[in-house]
Structures are given as structure tokens and as C-alpha cells.
N, C-alpha and C positions, 0 to 999 in steps of 0.2 A: 332241487331234487337230485338225488344220486341215481344215475342210470348205470347200466352195465359198462358202457365205455368209460365213464368217469371212474368207476370202481377199478377197472383194470389199469387205467393210467395212474391212479393213485397208488395201487399196489406196486407197480413198476417203479414209480418215483421213490417210494419208501425203500425199495430194495436197492436202488442205485445209490441213494444217499446213505443208507445204513452201512454199506460196506466201507464208505469213506469214514464214517464215525468210528468204526472199529479200529481203523488205522493203527495207531501206536499200541493199542492194547494187545493185539495179536501179531505184531510185526515180527517178533523173534520167532514165533511158531511158523509163520509163512516163509521166512528165509532160512529156516532150520539152523539158526545160530544158537549156541548154548546160552544159558543164563549165567549171570554173575552171582546168583543167589545160592548156588550149590557149591560143590567141591571145586576149588580153583586149581585144577591140575594143568599140566603142560598142554594137553589137547584142547582145553578151553581157550587158552591164549593163542594157540596156533590158529584157531578158527577166526580170531580177530586181527591177524596180521594185516597191516596197512589200513586198519580202521581208526577213526578219530574218536578219542575219549575227551571228556572235559573234566576239569577240576576247578574248584573255587579257591583262588589264591588272592589274598588281600582284598576280598570282596568282589572280585571279577572272575568271570568264567574264562578259563584258559584252555585252548585246545592242545592235546597231546596225541601224537600218532604212534601206535604200537608198531615198531619197525623190525623187531627181531625177538625170537624166543630161542635161547641157547640151552643146550643140554649140558648140565654140569656134572653129570654122572649120577652116582647114588648106587646103592646096593639092592639086594633083593627086598629089603624092608623099607627102603626110602626112595624118594624121587626128588632130585635136585635140578633146578633150572633157574634161569634168570630171564626176566622180561625187560626189554629195552624200549623206552619211550623217547620220542623226539619232541621237545618243547621249544618255546621261544628263547632266543638268546637273552642272557641277562636276567632271567627270571629269579626272583628272590625266594626260591623254594629250598628250605633247609631239610636235612635228613629227618625223616619222621613219617608218620602215617598220614596219608592224604586220601580222600575219597575220590575215586575215579568213576565217572559215569559214562555209560554208552547209551545212545538214544533208544535202542531196542532191547538190550540185554540187562539193563538195570545198572546198579552201582555196587562198588565194593571198596572197603578201605584197604589200601596197599601201603606197605612200608617202601618208600623210595628214597634214593640218594643220588646226588649228581655223579655222573660217570665220566663225562668228557664234554668238551665244547669245540665247536668250529666257528667259522665266520658267520654261519647262518643260524645255528641252533645250539641248544644245550641238550644233552642226552641224560636220561635218568634211568636207573636200573632198579628193578624190584626183584630181590632174590627170594627163592622159595626152597624150602627143605621140608618135604611132606613125608610123613610116615605112612606106610601102606596099611 
């Protein structure tokens, strides 16, 4: 039989478990990070500096860290910038469109090309030229 005490404990348990189940669905809202599903402007990528993204390369998930967003100028009617990602050294990623995913912000296809390498990593750039 359900008495008042069990009812209250049951409600509290559901409340405690429910917030955990919401987890990923509302994580971007809780952390106030932008989504990758809207306009991808410079401010969006600045919010994700030092965040890890993943991309599927040759059937495996590969981590990429967004390390820099550089301002390439532009005029009154355009915005030009480059996003720089750090990936594993020796990665067979050819220039082209790759889907980058962030665990809370979603995913977006980005055109990337190799920029430089060092003894630890290969860097990839994604250039943007947006019209206002």
C-alpha cells in the first residue's frame, strides 16, 4: 500500500533521477554554449576554443581540439575568419568537407584542409567567408 512517506520518497527519487536523464538533451542550454545548427559565425567558434570535437575518419572517431579562431578581416558586408583544429599526427584527412561533432552543441559539416604539422600533431584549418 502507498502511504504518504512512500509517495514523498517516490517523488523525490523521480526528481533526482529525472535530472540525470535530461543530461545531454539540455546540456548546451545549461552551459550557455551556442549550437552548431544555426549560423556559424566567429563568435560561435570563439565559444568553443579549447573544446574537443570528433569526426569519423576511416570508420573511427577521431578527436580534434579547436585551438584558435583568427580574424582574416572582411569588410562591412562580409566576415572572414579561420578556425584551427589540432588533430592526431599522421591522420589521413584529405582536404574536403568533414562532419565535426561536439557532445553538447551538435554537429556541422566543415571544409577543412591540413595547415601544418609538428612532432605531436597535425593542424587543420577551416576558412570562413560569410556575407552579412
